[in-house]
N, C-alpha and C positions, 0 to 999 in steps of 0.2 A: 184911837192912834189914828194920827192925822195921815193919810195917804197920799196927799197930795205935795208936789215937788215944789220945793223953792227955786227962786231963779238962779241960783248957781247949781242947783241938781239939774232943771231944766237945761242950763248950758253945758253941763257935762253929759246929756243925754244926747245933745247935739254931737257933741265931740266923738261920740261913742258913734252915733249913726254916719258921721263923714268917714269914720276909720273903715267900718264895715263897708262903706259905699266905695272907698278909695283901695282898701287892702285884702279883701276878701276877693279870692279869685271866683270869676263867674263859674270855671268849671266846675269848682268845688261847691259853689251854692247851688247850683242846678242840680248835683248829685244828690246833694241832700233833699232839696225842695219836691224831688222826683223818686225819694225812697231808694236810691241805688246804694249799692254796696259799696263802702269805700275801702281802700287798699291802705295797708302800712303806710305807703309812701305818701297818699293823700293825707292823713293824720298827723305825719311828721312835718308836711309843709306848713300845715295851720299851726301846729305846734310853734315853730319856728319863727312863723311871724308873728305869733302874740307875744311871744318871748322876747322877739327884737324890740316890740314896743314897750317891754316890762309889765304886760297885763297878763301874762300866761298864769302865775299863779296869784290872783287877785285877793285872796285870803290870808297870804301871808305876811309878818311882819316885814317891814323894809329893812330890818337888818339882815334877812335872808332872802332879798330880792322881790318883796312885794311891793306894790304900787302906793301902799298905805292908805287905800279905799274905805271909806266909811260904809255901813250896812246899806246904806241907800243905794250908794254908786255901784255896790257889787250886785243888789238887786236890779238896778236898771243895766247893766251890763249882761247879766243873763238874759233880760227879757229881750233886749234889743238885739243878742246873738241869735235867740231861737228865731226871733222875726226877720232876721237877715239871712235865715236858713244857712247859719254857719256851722261846721262840723262839731261835734261836741268834743269836748277836751278829753282824751282817756284819762280816766280819774284816777287809776290805782297809785300812780307817783305823785302826781299833783295834788290831788284832794284827797289822798286816803293815808299814803306813807308819810308824804310831807309833815302833817300836822302832828302825826305820833314823832316823829323823829324830833320836830322843832320844841316838842313839852317834854318828851320822856329820852332822846338820844342823848349820847355823850358829845361833847365838844369837837371831837375828832369825827365822829358820824356825822354830824352835822356840817361840817367843813368839808368833807368827802363827798357824803351822797346827796344834798340840796345841791348843790350848782350841777350834778349829774342829771338831775332829775330836771332841772332847768333846761339845758342846754340840749337835751336828748340822747347823752350819752348813753342811759341806761333806759329801756324800756321794760318796766314793771308788770308783774300781773302778783293775783292774791292767792296766797294758798290758805284758806279758811276749812269750807267744807269737804267732807269724806263722806263716802259709800253710807256709813251708818253715824255721821254728824254732821246735820245740814242745820235746820232751825234751833236743835239741840247741840250746840257747837260743841258745849263742855264735853261731851261724850266723843271727843275727839281720840283717835289712837295712833295717831302716827309718832312716835318716839325719836327723841334725841339723847343719846346717852356719853357723857362727857369721857373723851379720851386723851389725858395730855391737854394740848391746847387746841383741839377740835372737839366738834360734836359731831357723833357718827348717827346720821338720818335715816330711818326705816318706815315705809310708809307709802299711804296713798291718797293723793286729792282729788277731788272732781268737780265738775263745773267752772273749770278755770278758764276764764274770759280771756280771749286773746292769747294765752299761755304760748300759743304756737309761735308767736313774735317775740315772745320775752327773754331780755338778758338775764332778768332778776325776777326772784318771787319773795315776798315776804310772808313768812310761814309760821302758823302756830303750831307748836310740838310740845309732846309730853315730855318732861324732864323729870319727874317725879310720880311713877306710877302708883305709889301708897298714898298720895296725899289723896283729899277729895279731889272731885272732878274740875273746880273751878281753880283751884288753888295748886295744881301740878304741871302749870303750862307756862310756856317760854315764848318769846317772840324772836324768830330767826330770820336773818337777811341771806338768801341762798342764791350762788350762782348758778343760772339754768344750764350753763355749759360745764358743771361739775361731774366727774364718771359717777354712773348710776343713775343720772335721771333721765327717764323714759316719757316721753309727751305723746299720748295718742289722741285723736280728734274724736269729737262726737259731732254727728251730723244733727242738727235739728229738722223739725218737721217743715219749715223753710226753705231746706235744702243747704243752710248757710253751715260752715264749721266754726262757729263763734266761740265754741267751750272743747273744753279738754278733760282727760283726764292725765293725771301727772304722778310719775310711782317713784319712788327713792329705794335707792336699793344700796346701804352701806355709803351713803353721800357725807362726806366730809365737809365740815363748815366751819372757819376759822372762831374761835371765841370771841373775837374781837368783832362778831357778826351779832352778837347777843345785844338786842335793842333792852336798856334799863336793867332789871335785876331777874335772875334766873328764877323760875316759878312764879314770876309776877305779871306774866303774858296776857291774862284774861283783863286787866285792870285795862291795859294797853287795848287789847281786842275791843273792849265796850267803847272806849274812847274813839278807836276807829270806826266803829259800826254808827255811832251817831252821825258820822259825817257822810258813811254811804248811804244810810236810808234818808237823808235830806238829799242827797244826789239824786238816788232814784225818783223821789218824789217828780223832779222833774218840769218845775212850776212854771218856768219861760218857755219849755218845750210844749206843755199842754196850753199855754195860750197862743202858739204859733198855731199848733195844729187845731184848735176850735176855730181861730179865723179862716183855716181853710175848709174846715166842717161847714162855716155858713155860706162858704163861696159856694161849695159843691150842692147844699142842701136849696141855693138859689136857683143854681144852673136845672139841677134835675128835676122832672116835672111827675106830679102823681093825679091823674083824673084830671089833667088840663091845668093845673095848677103847679105852683113852686112847691116842692117839699116841704119847704121850712114853713108854708101856710098851713101844712097838715097838722092837726089839733093834735094828734098823739105825739108825732115827731118833735114838733116845735115844743110841747111840754117837755120832752126828755131834753132837748136843747137846753131850754131853760133852766132845768135843775143843774144841769152840768156847768152850766153859766154861773149860776148861784154859789155853788159848789167852789167853782176855781177862784171867785173874789174872795169866798172865805179862805182859802187856802193861801191866797196872796198874803192875808193880814198875819195867818200862822208862819208862813215862811220869814216876814220879817222880824216877827218874834223871836226865832231860832236865829237868826244871823245875829239879832242884838244879843244874843246870850252869850254867842260867840265872841264877839267884838267888845264884850265886858270882863272877858278873861277866862270864863268859864266853857263847858261843853254843853251841848244842847242836850235836854234830858227826855222826860216823855213826851216834850214836844216833837222832838224828831220821829218818833213812833207815831204819832198822830199824822205827821206831815207824811211820811211813809203810807201809812194804811189808805189815807184819803188821795193823796198824790197818786199811788198808783190804780184806786179806783177809778178816778177821773180819766187816765191816760187809758185805760182798757175801755172805758163807756165811749169815749171819743173814738177810739178805733173801731168798735162796735158800730158807732152812728155812723162813721164815712164809710164802712163796707156796705150797710144797708143803703145809703144813700147813692152810692154805683151800683145796687144792684147787680143784675147778673154780669155786668163789666167787672165786677170784683172776683167771680169765680176762676174764669179760664186764666187765670196767672201763668206766666212762663219762667221758671226760674231764671233762664239764660235773660230776659228781659230785666233783671235786676242788676246786670254788670255794666260798669260803663263800655260805652262804644257800641252796646245792642244796637243793631239798624234793622231788626226785624220789624213785621206791622205790630203797631200797636193797636190792642183790642179796646175799644172805646176811648175814652178820654187819655190824655197822656198820661197821668197819675194814677190812673186806676188800678193798674198791675201793681201796685205797692199795697193797695187798700188791703187784699186778703193776706200777705206777708206779714203785714204789722200787725193785722190783728192776732194772728198766731202766735207769732213772736212777744207780744205785750201779756200772754196769758200768764207768763212766768213772773212777770213785774210783782204780783202778790205773793211770790212764794220766797225768791231769792233776797239776800240782806235780811234774812230773818222773816218768815212768812206773817201775814197780816194777824191770823190766830195767835201767835206768839207776841206781836206787838201789842195785842189787847192785853194780855198778861201783865207785859212790864209796864203799862199805862195803871191796872189796876194797883200793881206793887206799890209804884212810885207815887202814887197821886191820893188812891184809896186806902192802901197799906195792907191790902188783901192778900 
């Protein structure tokens, strides 16, 4: 595959860079660069800026509000977004639910929900994982029983990212308990303001309340909020997961993080010389750089599969495995590069407006929290061990 850009693609990259230079608020890029926490209002602000330009849902067809970009244009945009330290678009509505509705939703659902995703009317979260159903997602136990013109939902979801902010949740529920695990699941769109829903925050090791438990007690959901056919939700779930796994890989963000790692390794000293010149450290950086270059190629292959009208298959699992391993290694090396400065981080220093005294270099405070937070990358979205099973079945037939 030729990874060089055509003159037209280079011109597009210049356009994207100019957009970030002119439209990305310096306040937001500073928060991202320094690893500070973004508020909901910060994410909504960037969401609105992208939507105004028509670049928010850059993988959607033009019919539903996408810009009609090629695979290469999307690749360029994602990379330049990361290098500009732009906030990451919250993926649940735009990158996950949107493609499912476009492929499987009714015309009424598309006309109602897709514009609301774009203009920010609805903030979505994902209701997949349960206490006993994570990587073995088909083991979910949350039930939906049809009564007249509604489903009555009971059960629990966990690790629901940003659920505390959500207006809506797309949810996998069991509608036929007598069927085989994968065959009795449906895909519902549920209003988070419905009576019977309780959200409980989970505090992570970095002190952030990023994820939640969500409880459903006799929650009524209109039949019109069923996506596709009843008991066919597993098909839609697998389609969505290919997009989630590709997104988790975070190729552009790995590129930006690696560039920062190289800067830190040049600044930090070990035995009178730059850490980047230490043979062992340099060897680990070289391995990451090689893996990252290879992952870029795989990312383009996955995007090409989507552009051709299909869903990425085993490649998305490959990308998820390698992408999460690379991101974890980069945060590990960054923490090592900062040395003792990365250890005594103060949780409050990760909040916008922190005016306390920094410990070490300006962005050293985020090195340890980023390292610990990224430990989960190889688990969520289907653990890397499960991804290897998927690859073996898809390619080797095992």
